[in-house]
BAFINU-31961 format. One line per 4 residues: number of its first residue (from 1); their letters; for each residue z negated, x negated, y of C-alpha. Coordinates in nm, 2 decimals. Layout:
# residues N
NUM = a = Z:X:Y ~ ...
***
This chain:
# residues 210
1 = xxxx = -21.96:-15.98:7.35 ~ -21.61:-16.10:7.26 ~ -21.32:-15.85:7.29 ~ -20.95:-15.89:7.22
5 = xxxx = -20.74:-15.66:7.43 ~ -20.37:-15.58:7.34 ~ -20.15:-15.34:7.52 ~ -19.79:-15.24:7.50
9 = xxxx = -19.64:-15.14:7.84 ~ -19.38:-14.87:7.83 ~ -19.13:-14.79:8.11 ~ -18.88:-14.52:8.19
13 = xxxx = -18.64:-14.53:8.48 ~ -18.65:-14.27:8.76 ~ -18.47:-13.96:8.64 ~ -18.48:-13.58:8.70
17 = xxxx = -18.77:-13.42:8.50 ~ -18.67:-13.28:8.16 ~ -18.72:-12.90:8.13 ~ -19.02:-12.82:7.91
21 = xxxx = -19.09:-12.47:7.81 ~ -19.46:-12.40:7.79 ~ -19.60:-12.12:7.57 ~ -19.70:-11.79:7.71
25 = xxxx = -20.03:-11.81:7.90 ~ -19.99:-12.18:7.97 ~ -19.94:-12.34:8.31 ~ -19.90:-12.69:8.45
29 = xxxx = -20.14:-12.78:8.74 ~ -20.29:-13.06:8.94 ~ -20.67:-13.07:8.96 ~ -20.83:-13.24:9.26
33 = xxxx = -21.16:-13.40:9.33 ~ -21.35:-13.07:9.38 ~ -21.27:-12.99:9.01 ~ -21.44:-13.31:8.88
37 = xxxx = -21.71:-13.10:8.70 ~ -21.44:-12.90:8.52 ~ -21.26:-13.22:8.42 ~ -21.59:-13.38:8.29
41 = xxxx = -21.67:-13.06:8.09 ~ -21.32:-13.06:7.92 ~ -21.38:-13.43:7.82 ~ -21.71:-13.35:7.67
45 = xxxx = -21.58:-13.05:7.48 ~ -21.36:-13.29:7.29 ~ -21.61:-13.56:7.21 ~ -21.55:-13.78:7.52
49 = xxxx = -21.80:-13.90:7.77 ~ -21.69:-13.71:8.08 ~ -21.85:-13.96:8.31 ~ -21.86:-13.79:8.65
53 = xxxx = -21.91:-14.12:8.84 ~ -21.59:-14.27:8.68 ~ -21.39:-13.95:8.74 ~ -21.50:-13.96:9.11
57 = xxxx = -21.40:-14.33:9.13 ~ -21.05:-14.26:8.99 ~ -20.99:-14.00:9.26 ~ -21.13:-14.24:9.52
61 = xxxx = -20.88:-14.50:9.41 ~ -20.59:-14.26:9.44 ~ -20.54:-14.13:9.09 ~ -20.42:-13.78:9.03
65 = xxxx = -20.51:-13.55:8.74 ~ -20.24:-13.34:8.58 ~ -20.32:-13.08:8.32 ~ -20.20:-12.79:8.11
69 = xxxx = -20.42:-12.49:8.11 ~ -20.41:-12.22:7.84 ~ -20.53:-11.87:7.93 ~ -20.88:-11.82:7.78
73 = xxxx = -20.90:-12.17:7.64 ~ -20.93:-12.40:7.94 ~ -20.75:-12.73:7.96 ~ -20.55:-12.82:7.65
77 = xxxx = -20.37:-13.13:7.77 ~ -20.41:-13.37:8.06 ~ -20.33:-13.72:8.19 ~ -20.41:-13.93:8.49
81 = xxxx = -20.13:-14.06:8.71 ~ -20.12:-14.33:8.98 ~ -19.83:-14.25:9.21 ~ -19.74:-14.53:9.45
85 = xxxx = -20.10:-14.67:9.44 ~ -20.22:-14.98:9.26 ~ -20.30:-14.97:8.89 ~ -20.59:-15.20:8.80
89 = xxxx = -20.57:-15.30:8.43 ~ -20.93:-15.42:8.42 ~ -20.91:-15.57:8.07 ~ -20.66:-15.82:8.21
93 = xxxx = -20.79:-15.85:8.56 ~ -20.45:-15.75:8.70 ~ -20.39:-15.52:8.99 ~ -20.03:-15.39:8.97
97 = xxxx = -19.88:-15.31:9.31 ~ -19.67:-14.99:9.26 ~ -19.39:-14.89:9.50 ~ -19.37:-14.54:9.64
101 = xxxx = -19.12:-14.44:9.37 ~ -19.33:-14.58:9.08 ~ -19.60:-14.41:8.88 ~ -19.84:-14.52:8.61
105 = xxxx = -19.97:-14.27:8.36 ~ -20.29:-14.33:8.16 ~ -20.53:-14.16:7.92 ~ -20.31:-13.88:7.82
109 = xxxx = -20.48:-13.63:7.58 ~ -20.36:-13.32:7.39 ~ -20.60:-13.10:7.19 ~ -20.51:-13.11:6.82
113 = xxxx = -20.40:-12.75:6.80 ~ -20.13:-12.82:7.07 ~ -19.99:-13.15:6.94 ~ -19.62:-13.15:6.85
117 = xxxx = -19.53:-12.90:7.13 ~ -19.39:-13.16:7.38 ~ -19.69:-13.13:7.60 ~ -19.70:-13.50:7.67
121 = xxxx = -19.35:-13.47:7.80 ~ -19.46:-13.19:8.03 ~ -19.74:-13.41:8.16 ~ -19.52:-13.71:8.20
125 = xxxx = -19.29:-13.51:8.42 ~ -19.57:-13.35:8.62 ~ -19.58:-13.64:8.87 ~ -19.21:-13.60:8.95
129 = xxxx = -19.25:-13.22:8.98 ~ -19.55:-13.25:9.21 ~ -19.39:-13.53:9.42 ~ -19.05:-13.34:9.42
133 = xxxx = -18.86:-13.66:9.35 ~ -18.77:-13.88:9.05 ~ -19.02:-14.16:8.97 ~ -19.01:-14.47:8.76
137 = xxxx = -19.28:-14.44:8.51 ~ -19.51:-14.70:8.34 ~ -19.78:-14.65:8.08 ~ -19.99:-14.88:7.87
141 = xxxx = -20.08:-14.81:7.51 ~ -20.30:-14.98:7.25 ~ -20.06:-15.06:6.97 ~ -20.32:-14.95:6.71
145 = xxxx = -20.27:-14.60:6.85 ~ -19.96:-14.53:6.64 ~ -19.93:-14.16:6.74 ~ -19.93:-14.25:7.11
149 = xxxx = -19.67:-14.52:7.05 ~ -19.44:-14.28:6.87 ~ -19.49:-14.01:7.14 ~ -19.39:-14.25:7.41
153 = xxxx = -19.08:-14.35:7.22 ~ -18.99:-13.98:7.16 ~ -19.02:-13.92:7.54 ~ -18.75:-14.17:7.61
157 = xxxx = -18.98:-14.45:7.73 ~ -18.92:-14.80:7.60 ~ -19.16:-15.09:7.55 ~ -19.10:-15.37:7.81
161 = xxxx = -19.40:-15.60:7.74 ~ -19.68:-15.67:7.50 ~ -19.98:-15.83:7.67 ~ -20.31:-15.98:7.54
165 = xxxx = -20.64:-16.10:7.68 ~ -20.96:-16.22:7.54 ~ -21.28:-16.12:7.72 ~ -21.61:-16.31:7.66
169 = xxxx = -21.89:-16.12:7.83 ~ -21.85:-15.98:8.18 ~ -21.73:-16.30:8.34 ~ -21.49:-16.50:8.13
173 = xxxx = -21.13:-16.39:8.07 ~ -20.86:-16.58:7.88 ~ -20.52:-16.41:7.93 ~ -20.15:-16.47:7.93
177 = xxxx = -19.96:-16.49:8.26 ~ -19.79:-16.18:8.42 ~ -19.47:-16.06:8.26 ~ -19.16:-16.04:8.48
181 = xxxx = -19.07:-15.69:8.35 ~ -19.39:-15.55:8.50 ~ -19.46:-15.46:8.86 ~ -19.59:-15.74:9.09
185 = xxxx = -19.96:-15.84:9.03 ~ -20.16:-15.87:9.35 ~ -20.50:-15.96:9.20 ~ -20.70:-16.12:9.07
189 = xxxx = -20.56:-16.48:9.07 ~ -20.29:-16.35:8.85 ~ -20.14:-16.69:8.76 ~ -20.46:-16.83:8.62
193 = xxxx = -20.49:-16.80:8.25 ~ -20.86:-16.87:8.25 ~ -21.05:-16.65:8.49 ~ -21.43:-16.69:8.56
197 = xxxx = -21.57:-16.40:8.77 ~ -21.87:-16.47:9.00 ~ -22.03:-16.31:9.30 ~ -21.78:-16.10:9.51
201 = xxxx = -21.50:-16.13:9.25 ~ -21.73:-15.97:8.98 ~ -21.84:-15.70:9.22 ~ -21.48:-15.62:9.31
205 = xxxx = -21.38:-15.61:8.95 ~ -21.66:-15.37:8.85 ~ -21.59:-15.15:9.16 ~ -21.23:-15.10:9.04
209 = xx = -21.30:-15.02:8.68 ~ -21.20:-14.66:8.65
***
């Protein structure tokens, strides 16, 4: 299998969270590992896999799950956030080392009936609220997802890099070199444009896909 991966990385400097007024009956919360079943169920209700093993792996790797819950309707918006822990961008074989004041948001989702109500902004600010301090924020978006691209721009985030990689099967990866605007890359052999995974390196890669 041959796959071309393209991502636009967005960034926002550390700042105080913007006030976002949720509708009556809605609340912002952080779900922990003991709620993995509820998270998986919410995924499946909206046509996504809801893979319990992958959800558990994300928590084990330090990811946090922020959501907006609407009374009587369950979760209506959510995102994963990595706060001060590494972000593995597996399509590129890069492990970004995040500082304690940096966060990386990923896989944000808002149910169709709630779109256009600044819920993504509320989720983006959730990490700062929970951590009780301003955080630099990164996020990566497939440029084909026009709605997400526009939403990031509307939230005051700006694109700082466009990165590409070509994957051939599980082992061979042809990629560009790391971009200075992004956090430091600690793995795997980040300066190598051609990466061939074998043995332990392949096991490590697959264990960190989350």
